[in-house]
C-alpha positions in Angstrom: 31.6 -11.5 -132.8 34.9 -10.0 -132.5 33.3 -7.6 -129.3 32.4 -11.5 -127.5 36.4 -11.9 -127.8 37.5 -8.9 -126.7 35.0 -8.8 -123.2 35.7 -12.6 -122.7 39.8 -11.5 -122.9 39.4 -8.1 -120.3 37.3 -10.4 -117.9 40.6 -13.0 -117.7 42.2 -9.7 -116.5 39.9 -8.8 -113.7 41.4 -9.7 -110.3 38.1 -10.0 -108.6 38.6 -10.2 -104.4 40.6 -13.0 -104.2 42.8 -11.5 -101.7 39.7 -10.1 -99.3 39.9 -11.1 -95.6 36.9 -11.4 -93.6 36.4 -9.9 -90.7 36.6 -12.6 -88.6 40.2 -13.7 -89.9 41.4 -10.0 -88.4 42.7 -9.2 -85.2 40.8 -5.6 -85.5 42.6 -3.1 -82.7 40.1 -0.5 -81.4 42.2 0.4 -78.6 46.1 0.8 -77.8 47.5 1.7 -74.6 51.4 2.0 -73.3 53.3 1.6 -69.8 56.2 2.1 -69.3 58.2 0.0 -66.6 61.9 -0.7 -66.0 63.9 1.4 -69.1 61.0 -1.1 -71.4 57.9 -0.6 -72.5 54.5 -2.5 -72.4 51.7 -2.3 -75.1 48.3 -3.4 -75.0 45.9 -3.9 -77.8 42.2 -4.1 -77.0 40.4 -6.0 -79.7 37.1 -5.6 -80.9 35.0 -8.8 -81.7 33.2 -6.8 -84.9 30.4 -9.6 -86.1 29.4 -8.9 -82.5 29.1 -5.5 -83.3 26.8 -6.5 -86.2 24.6 -8.4 -84.3 24.0 -5.9 -81.6 23.0 -3.2 -84.0 21.1 -5.5 -86.3 19.2 -7.9 -84.3 19.4 -6.2 -80.7 20.9 -9.4 -78.9 22.0 -8.4 -75.6 24.5 -11.1 -75.2 27.3 -9.6 -74.1 30.7 -9.4 -76.6 34.3 -11.3 -76.0 36.9 -8.7 -74.7 40.6 -9.6 -75.9 43.1 -7.9 -74.7 47.0 -8.4 -76.0 49.9 -8.1 -74.3 53.8 -7.4 -75.8 57.5 -5.9 -74.4 60.3 -4.6 -75.6 62.7 -2.1 -75.5 61.1 0.4 -77.8 57.6 0.3 -78.7 57.3 -0.8 -81.9 59.6 -4.1 -80.8 56.6 -4.0 -77.9 54.1 -4.0 -80.6 55.6 -6.9 -82.2 56.4 -9.2 -79.4 52.5 -9.4 -80.0 52.6 -10.5 -83.1 54.4 -13.6 -82.1 51.1 -15.4 -80.8 48.6 -12.8 -82.3 47.4 -16.0 -84.3 45.7 -13.7 -87.1 46.8 -10.6 -89.4 46.4 -7.5 -86.7 45.1 -4.2 -88.2 46.1 -0.7 -86.8 43.1 1.2 -89.0 40.3 1.6 -86.3 42.3 2.6 -83.7 40.2 4.9 -81.6 41.9 5.4 -78.2 45.2 5.7 -76.8 45.7 5.7 -72.9 49.0 6.2 -71.5 50.1 5.9 -67.8 51.9 8.7 -65.7 55.5 6.9 -67.0 54.6 6.8 -70.3 53.7 10.6 -70.3 57.5 11.0 -69.0 58.7 9.6 -72.8 56.1 10.9 -75.2 58.5 12.0 -77.7 60.0 8.2 -78.5 56.4 7.0 -78.1 55.5 9.1 -81.4 58.2 8.8 -82.7 57.7 5.1 -83.3 54.2 5.2 -83.3 53.0 8.3 -85.9 55.9 6.0 -88.6 53.2 3.8 -89.5 50.4 4.3 -92.0 47.8 3.0 -90.7 47.6 5.1 -87.3 45.4 8.2 -87.6 45.7 11.7 -86.1 42.1 11.7 -84.7 42.4 9.4 -82.0 41.3 10.1 -78.3 44.4 10.7 -76.0 44.3 10.3 -72.4 46.2 9.3 -69.4 46.1 7.2 -66.7 47.6 6.1 -63.1 45.3 2.8 -63.2 46.0 -0.7 -64.9 45.7 -0.7 -68.3 43.8 -4.1 -68.5 41.7 -2.9 -66.2 40.4 0.2 -68.5 40.5 -2.5 -71.3 37.8 -4.7 -69.6 35.8 -2.0 -68.0 31.8 -2.9 -69.2 29.6 -1.0 -70.9 25.6 0.0 -69.7 23.1 -2.7 -71.0 25.4 -4.8 -72.7 25.8 -2.1 -75.7 28.0 -2.3 -78.6 31.9 -2.4 -77.5 32.5 0.6 -79.3 30.1 2.2 -76.7 32.6 2.8 -74.1 33.4 6.6 -73.1 36.6 6.8 -74.4 35.6 6.0 -77.7 32.7 8.2 -77.8 33.6 10.7 -75.2 32.3 14.0 -76.9 28.5 12.0 -76.1 28.9 12.3 -72.3 30.3 16.3 -72.9 27.6 17.4 -74.4 25.2 16.4 -71.2 28.5 17.3 -68.7 31.1 19.5 -70.0 33.8 18.5 -67.3 36.7 17.9 -69.1 37.2 17.9 -72.8 38.4 14.8 -75.2 41.3 15.7 -77.0 42.7 13.7 -80.0 46.2 12.7 -81.2 46.9 15.3 -83.6 46.3 18.8 -80.7 49.0 16.2 -78.2 51.2 16.0 -80.8 51.6 19.4 -82.3 51.8 20.6 -78.5 54.9 19.1 -77.6 56.6 20.5 -81.1 55.2 23.7 -79.5 57.9 25.8 -77.2 54.9 27.3 -75.0 52.6 25.1 -75.1 50.5 23.4 -72.9 47.6 20.5 -73.2 44.9 19.0 -70.5 45.0 15.8 -71.1 41.9 13.7 -70.0 42.8 11.5 -67.1 40.9 8.0 -67.5 39.9 5.6 -64.7 37.0 3.2 -63.5 35.3 2.9 -60.8 32.8 -0.3 -59.9 30.8 2.1 -57.3 28.5 4.2 -59.0 26.6 1.4 -61.1 24.7 -1.9 -60.1 23.1 -4.6 -63.0 21.1 -8.1 -61.7 24.3 -10.3 -61.6 24.8 -10.9 -58.4 28.3 -12.5 -58.9 29.6 -9.1 -60.4 30.0 -5.4 -59.7 30.4 -3.8 -63.1 33.8 -1.7 -64.0 32.9 1.5 -65.5 35.1 4.1 -67.1 35.4 7.9 -65.7 37.4 10.8 -65.7 38.4 11.8 -63.2 41.0 14.9 -64.2 43.8 16.2 -65.9 47.6 16.4 -66.7 48.8 19.1 -67.2 51.4 18.4 -70.3 53.8 21.4 -71.1 56.7 21.1 -74.1 56.0 16.8 -73.9 56.5 17.0 -70.4 53.9 16.1 -67.7 53.9 19.3 -65.1 51.1 17.1 -62.8 47.6 15.9 -62.1 44.9 18.2 -61.4 41.3 16.7 -60.2 38.4 17.9 -61.8 36.7 19.5 -58.9 40.6 21.6 -59.0 39.4 23.1 -62.6 36.6 24.8 -62.5 38.6 28.2 -63.8 40.9 25.6 -66.3 37.5 24.8 -67.2 36.3 28.8 -68.3 39.1 30.0 -69.4 40.4 27.3 -71.4 37.9 25.6 -72.7 36.4 26.6 -76.0 33.1 24.9 -76.3 31.9 24.5 -72.8 27.8 23.4 -73.3 26.8 22.8 -69.3 28.4 22.5 -66.0 26.7 21.9 -63.0 27.9 24.6 -59.9 25.9 24.8 -57.0 25.8 28.2 -54.9 25.9 27.2 -51.2 23.2 29.1 -48.4 22.9 28.3 -45.1 21.2 25.6 -43.6 23.1 23.1 -46.3 20.1 24.6 -48.7 21.9 25.0 -52.3 20.8 26.7 -55.6 22.3 25.0 -58.7 23.2 26.9 -61.9 24.1 25.3 -65.1 27.2 27.2 -66.6 27.5 27.6 -70.2 29.2 29.8 -73.5 32.1 31.0 -71.0 34.0 34.1 -72.8 37.6 35.2 -71.2 39.5 38.4 -72.6 43.0 38.1 -71.0 45.1 41.5 -71.0 48.3 42.2 -70.2 49.6 45.3 -67.4 52.5 46.9 -69.0 55.7 46.0 -67.9 56.9 48.3 -64.9 58.5 45.0 -62.7 60.3 41.7 -62.8 56.4 40.1 -62.3 53.9 39.6 -65.6 50.6 40.8 -64.2 47.8 39.1 -66.0 44.2 40.1 -65.8 41.3 37.8 -66.6 37.5 39.3 -67.4 35.6 36.4 -67.8 31.6 36.3 -68.9 29.6 33.2 -68.8 25.9 32.3 -69.3 23.9 30.6 -66.9 20.6 28.8 -66.4 19.0 28.0 -63.0 19.2 24.2 -62.5 17.2 24.2 -58.8 16.3 26.3 -56.4 17.0 25.4 -52.7 16.3 28.4 -50.8 14.5 29.7 -47.6 14.7 33.1 -48.8 13.8 33.1 -52.1 17.1 34.3 -53.6 16.7 36.3 -56.8 18.2 35.9 -59.9 20.2 39.0 -59.5 21.5 37.8 -55.9 22.1 34.3 -57.9 24.2 36.0 -60.4 26.6 37.9 -57.5 27.1 35.1 -55.4 28.1 33.1 -58.3 30.6 36.0 -59.9 32.3 36.2 -56.2 32.6 32.5 -55.9 33.9 31.9 -59.3 36.5 34.4 -58.7 37.6 33.1 -55.9 38.1 29.5 -57.2 40.0 30.9 -59.8 42.3 33.0 -57.8 42.9 29.9 -55.4 43.2 27.6 -58.0 45.8 29.5 -60.6 47.6 29.7 -57.4 47.8 26.3 -55.9 48.7 25.5 -59.5 51.5 27.7 -59.8 53.6 26.6 -56.5 53.5 22.6 -57.9 54.7 24.4 -61.0 51.8 23.4 -63.6 50.3 26.2 -65.6 46.9 25.1 -65.5 45.6 28.2 -67.2 47.9 28.4 -70.5 49.0 31.4 -69.6 52.8 31.0 -70.6 51.2 29.8 -73.9 49.3 33.1 -74.7 52.3 35.5 -73.6 53.8 33.6 -76.4 51.1 33.5 -78.9 49.8 37.5 -77.6 52.8 39.4 -76.5 56.0 37.5 -78.0 58.9 40.1 -77.3 57.8 39.8 -73.5 57.6 35.9 -73.5 61.1 36.5 -75.5 62.8 38.7 -72.7 61.6 36.9 -69.7 62.1 33.4 -71.1 65.5 34.3 -71.4 66.1 34.3 -67.5 64.5 31.0 -66.7 60.8 29.5 -66.1 58.3 32.4 -67.0 54.9 30.6 -64.8 57.0 31.8 -61.2 57.3 35.5 -62.7 53.2 35.5 -63.9 50.8 36.9 -61.5 47.0 37.6 -61.9 46.1 40.7 -60.8 42.7 41.1 -61.0 39.8 38.7 -61.5 36.8 40.3 -63.2 33.8 37.7 -63.6 30.3 38.5 -64.9 27.3 35.0 -64.7 24.4 36.6 -66.9 21.4 33.9 -66.4 19.2 33.4 -68.9 16.5 31.6 -68.3 15.5 29.4 -64.8 14.2 26.4 -66.8 10.5 27.1 -65.1 7.7 25.3 -67.2 4.6 27.3 -66.4 1.3 25.3 -67.0 -1.8 27.0 -67.0 
């Protein structure tokens, strides 16, 4: 009897789930956009209908999920966010933010933006970060193929497309924040855009607007040095990306015929010549593996000839891309950070005399392409 009384008394102390809120009773933010216009911030939030996500994943319903985008303005980021709360109707939850998109003008205010955002315990450092030169609302209203879950957008799952075509490596908030606090670190911030020219649907009244990555902003010491298009960053891709799984590389021939390789697994060694002048002379040794993706040649180019051609083209590309970026004061290859990490005395000496990038010169580039196999299926 005493035991029953004790159990009944303890049950009175249990709170249960009296304060539990259903998914449909909250505004769940999955993407955050930040713009800076005329000395004030404009903040965009993308809301995801998680009840629709559950329906799609459970029953296979292909009905499109509704997309809502909220907009707020204010002299600071937090005040702009509070402006959204005025008409939010429900409690707004930030723990599911998977992507942060900033306009070109907002990238000039990175320290202020992160000083405001990272004071919140709800926002995580694992969000994917992007820059853009397009209106953020057009990005947040982009479509998915086959009416898939709204969480399957490229800005939420960039690693999946990167595995298939390693053009632009996605980065997370933690890496961008750390780079701002370092004296010589630069990062390649993916630039997110939208296109309505590459996909079609059977809806005559609508052309799908799809996300795509078009290049990078080079963020150095918290400042945006400039934009580099995807087609102008082959050297940066091979030298800087730690994991490059596959990227198509064309070897042109006469009469418009091409041979195409898939480049993968680059390995780079950088060395510094002895300090004998006012210039920092850098040598780059690059080894990259390849597979034959397709051959279109009349002469029947051998694998060895393909390797030689690819090496020659890549060497020219690397030199041209470095010099073109240097002329725009863009440290595309991150060579100042390499000096800071591996030759700190030289970095300090040259840094005390002004900007380092104009003093950096690539003296020599040695490229070795190794074709592992030809991807040919033999039947017999």
